N, C-alpha and C positions, 0 to 999 in steps of 0.2 A: 278279421278286422281287430284293428287296434285302437278306442278311443281314446280320446283325452280330453282332461278338464282341468285345463289352466287356466293361471292370474291373466286376464284381456288387456289389464292396466299396464304388463310388466313383468318381470321377472322378479322371483322372489329370492334372497338371500339365505343364507343356511340359517336354521336357527336349531344351532345344536349347544348340549353341557348348559342348558339354563334352567335344570329343573329345582337345583338347589337356592337357585334368587328367586325362583317363581315362589316354591313353598314358603320360601320365609315373609313372602309379600304377600300374597293373596290367599290362601288355599284355608280352609276352612278348619282342614283337619291335618294331619302330616301325610306326606308322600305316599307311604305305605297305605294310609285310610282313603286315599283317593279314588274318586270311583271313575266310572268309565269302561269297566271291563266284564258288566252284564246287565244289568237292568238299562234295558233300553229303552230310549225316547222319554227322560226323565227330564224335568225342568227346574230347578229348584232357586228360589231366589233369598239371600237372606241380607238382611243389612245390619250393620254393625261398625262400629268407627275405627281408624289408624291405630288408637289405643289398644294394646294386646290385647286385655282382658274387660273390655267395659262390662258393666251389668247388663245384665237382659233383661225386660219383663215376659214372663210368662202367655200374659194378656197380648201386649200390644205388639209382641217379637221385635221391639227397636230399642236401639240403645236407650239407655236412663238420661236425664236432664243433664247439661252439664257438659257432658262430652262436644270434645271437639273435633274439627278435621271429616266429619262424615263422608261414607263412602259407601257404594253397595256392591258385595261380593255378587257375581252370578254363577252359577253351576248350569249348564245348560246340554241336554241330551237328547238328542234325537239324529237323523240326518240330513244329511250335507244336501242341500237345496240350491244353493247357489255356492260361485267359486268367485274370489278376485274382487272385492272381499268375502270375509265366509259369512253365511246364513245358512242358519239354522233354528227350527222351529218360528220360522217366520223374524225372528230380530237378525239385525244386520250386526256383526264384530268388524272393530278395530283390529285387525289380526297382523300388524307388519313387525309386530315383535316378540308372535307368538312362538314359544317351542313345541316340540308336535313329536307325539310316541304314538305308532304304529302295532299294535301287536306287540307292546313291548319292546319295541326298538326304536333307537333316535330317528329321526327322518327330516326329511322337509316340509314346508307349506305345501309347497307343490307335489308333494305323494298325496294330499287328500284329493281324494275324485267324490265324484258328483255320488250321491246313496251312498256313503258308508255314514254307519252311526258312530256318532262322535259325541265325546263329553267334552265342553268348552269351558276353563275355568277363568271366568273375567271381571274387570273392574271397571267400575261404575261412577265418577266422578260428577258427573252433571247428567242430570234426565233429558237434554236437550242433545245430546253426544250418544255417539255409538260407545258399547261398552267394548272397555280395552281386552280384547282377547291376552291372556297371558301364558296361557297351556292348552294344547288341545289331543286329545287321547281320542283314538280309532282305535275300534277292538273287532273284527268280523264275529259272526255268532258261528258260524260251522267252516270247517272245509275238509273236504274228502269225496270220494265218489257217489254220482245221481244212481241211487238203485232204482231210482222209476219215476214216470214221467205222467202227468195226466191233465192234456189237453184241452179237455173239456172242463174238470173241475180247479186246472190254473194251480196244480200243485206239484211239489216234485218231491221228492225222498231223499237224503241224505243221513247217510248212519241210522238209519229208521226213523228219523223226525220227518215229520209233517209241512213241509214248507210252501205258504201260499204266496203265489207270483201274482200279484195285481198288475195291470195292462203299463201301469206305469215304472216296474220296476225296471233299472236302469240295465242292461248287458252290456258284459265288453269279454268281445271276443266271439260274440254272436247278433244275431240281430234282434233277437227274441225268444221267448218261448218258442213260437212255431216254426223256428229257422230247421232245417230239416239237417243241421251239420249239432245238433244238441241233442243228445241221444243218452239212453244210460249207459253208464261207464265211463261218460266225462267227468273228469278231478274240475271242481268250483269251490271257489270261498265266496261264502253267502254273506253279505250285511243285513241284516234285519233285526226284529223287533219282537221279543218271546211275546207270545199270544197263550201261553201255558207250559205244563210239565213238559212236555214235548212237542210243540208247535211252536210257528213263525211265520213271520209275515217278510216276504225278503224286499228289500229297499235295492239290494245290487246285487247283482250274482256274475262274478267273475272267472273267468275262464283261468286253470293254471295248469302245470307240466304234471304230466303223470309219470306214476314211478314204473323204474325199468322193469321188465317180465320178471318174476320170482320175488322181487323185492320188496320187504315190506310197506304196506298203504299208514303214509304220512297223515295224522288226522289233527283236527285243530276241533276244541267244542270250547265256548262257553256258557256257563247259567250257573245256576244255584245249587250248590251239593245237597245231595240227600243221602242216608241209612249209610254216614260216617261209619267203618269200624276202624280205629286206630289200633287196635291190636292187630287187625289182618293185612290193614294198612290198603283199604277200598273203600269206596263213596259211589253213588250211581249219579251220574249227570246224565240231563234232558233224554233217560231211558239204558244208557247204557252203561256198565261196570265198568269203573277208573282203579285199575290198582299203581300204586306210586311207590312201593317198596326203594325204586331206584330213583326216583325222580328227583332233581333239583327243584325246591318251593320256596319262594320270593314273596314277600308284600303280602304276608298274613298272619301279621301280629302276634298274637302268642301261640295261635297255630290253628290250623284247619277246625272249623267249626260247622255244623250243624245248618245248612241253610244258606251259607256262605258263599259268595260269587265269585267264582274262578275261571280262567282261562286255563285249559289245559293241551299242550301238546305232547303227540305221541304217536303209537301206531297201532294196527288193529291186531292185537295179538293171537284173537278166535272171535268167531262172530258175535257182536255184541259187546266184547270187551276190548277194551283201550288200555294198553300199558303206558304209563305217562313217562314222559321224559323229563317236564317242564312244568310247572304249575305255579301260576301268579296270579295271584290274588288282588285285593288295592279296592275292594267295593266299599264306598261311602259306608261307614255305619250310622242308620237315622238317630241313634243317641247324640249324635253328634251334632245334629241340626237342630238338638233340642232349644228350644224358644224361639225359633225363627219362623217367619214365614215363608210356606213351600209349595210350589205349582209343581202339581205329578201329570203327565200327560203319555197315556200308555192303555193299555190293554186290560179289561177288568179279570182277574181270575180269583180263584178259592171264593168264590159268591155265597155269601149264605144268607143276609138278607140287604135290602138298599141302604143298610147301615152297616153293613160290616162284609169288607170284601177287600181283598189286597189289588195295588197296581205298580206294576214290577218290582213284586216281590215287597211292598211296602205295604203293611196292615192301614186302612182307613177306616175310623170311626166317623160317618154320616149321620151319626142322628141328630146331631144340630144344624144340618148341611139344607141349603137349598138346592133342589136336586131335578135337575130338566132333563128330561127324556124317559126312556123305561132300561133299568140297569140289570146284567145277568154278565155271565162269563160270553168272553172273545167280544166283547162291547166295547169300543174306543170312548176312553172318556177321558176330561181334563177336569183336577182335582184341585182346588185351592184350601190352605188352612193354616196351622199351626202343628209343629212337630212338639208331642207331647209324652214325654215316657217311651221314646221310641215311635209312638202311633202319631199318623197325621190326622187329628182331629180338623174335620174338612165343615169349611163354612159355605162352601158351595161347589157341587158337581156339577160339568155338565156332560152329556151325552156330545159325541160327535163323531155323526155319520159321512161328515161331509169330507173327513180325511182318511186315508190310507196307508198313512205312514210317510206322507211327506207334507206339510206344510203348507198351504196353497195361497196364491194370490200374489206373493213377493216376486219381483221378477229373477229369474237365474239365468247365469250367464254359461254357457258351456260351447266347445266346440268337438268336432267329428266329422266321419266322411260317411257320407248319405249310402246309405243302403238299399231304398228303395223309392221312388216317387210316385206320389198320384194325384188326384184335381186337387187342385192349392194345396197338397200339405206331402211332406216324406217321411220317409224313417230313418232316425240315428241316435247312434246308442241304445237302440232298446227301444223306443218312444218314438211317438209321434208328434210331429210338430206341424203348425196350421199357418198359413200366412190369410191376410184379409187384407183390403182396402188402406188401414191403418199402418200397414209394415211397411217399414224404410228397407229400401235395399240399397247394399254398399257396394261397389265393384262385383255385382254381379245379377242380371234380369233374373226373374220369375223362371222364365222360360228355360233360360240356361242351368238351371237345380238339375243336372243330370248324376241315378250310381258312379261314386266315385269321387265325387267333387267333395271337398273340404270346404266347411262352411263354419264360422263361429255365429254364436245364435244368441240373441237377448230373446227372452219369451216368462211369459206368466201361464202357469197351470191353472187349467180351468177346471180339472176335477177328472176329464175324460184324456185331454192331451195339454201337449203347448201350445199356447197361442204366440207366435213370434210376432215382437215390438221390431227388432232390428234384425237384419241376417247379411251376411257382410263374406264375402267369397273371397279363398285362401287361396294361394296360387300350388 
């Protein structure tokens, strides 16, 4: 089954070759320093004027007085929870003029799919209007063969990386984790949120074509590199050794550096070793946000104390912050503060137990084919959709919802399943 997630209000025109204009207009750093190629689920809000380099106050994180034509630049990173217009982390974006890049290649807005982890660079001129998305990047977390499946723990292993699969993970190619055809050896592309150096939480799992018998196994992996050895041209990425002597390297500034987030494409040359053919950087440097207000949502790693930890690879100083909930490694949090000397100095840290990788509460729009039907519910795109007395049915009755029927759905995520506000039958 191939599910689709299209704009319900009409087809998008092509948005290609806009990168140069976008960089000049809205990026906080040059295109090569733009994010979206690693640390997932980061939300960054930066206020500045349209003037080239207006002075900033590290205390207030707003432009100095006397500047004009103020606008707000927004960088939001997280899983796509609705399409037609784009919704990321609960925020609706005007995406009509957005350029799109997926896994380093120019694409159309219609190529974005539910559950993909994206970075949206946008500009807001009026607080009452949706931010205008100028550029959208999506990078999958990993691509390769499934090494193991644990239905009880709801985890899979890809390239030795343990990936949690919550019940609301979007599947394309299977009905869900329990689908009998989802087996060890299947080739998958996983979008997700890193929750440690060798772990992640899946937001989308998509079936990919397997390599021909005897052919090298194509792999892709995104994350923060470590143990960089420039003499031997190797580093470690999510537990795998990467050799890059023959790799094309792009968007890494002055060169590869310890802790840099990169996307690696290559083949498995031996167990646990990836021979890279391409390495693409582009992680936004924390120092480039110096003096700006920053909001980070993600999983705690490198926990030392409630005042010292990392989120999305970014160091957090929460010594002066208001903290709600108990903090520890692998706990999902939202952090607000100001960037100073490459460290996020937090004013507030909130533990977020209600979210497991997709912002809840906003209305999502998607379409697909019904895989199974229950009492007052059906399975589609790998998750459960419920209906109730408030659900509006168009061009279909509830008793006509059968396996194989194509539907368009508008729904709200309840924390366990989607509750439909509108279900429309499609021919």
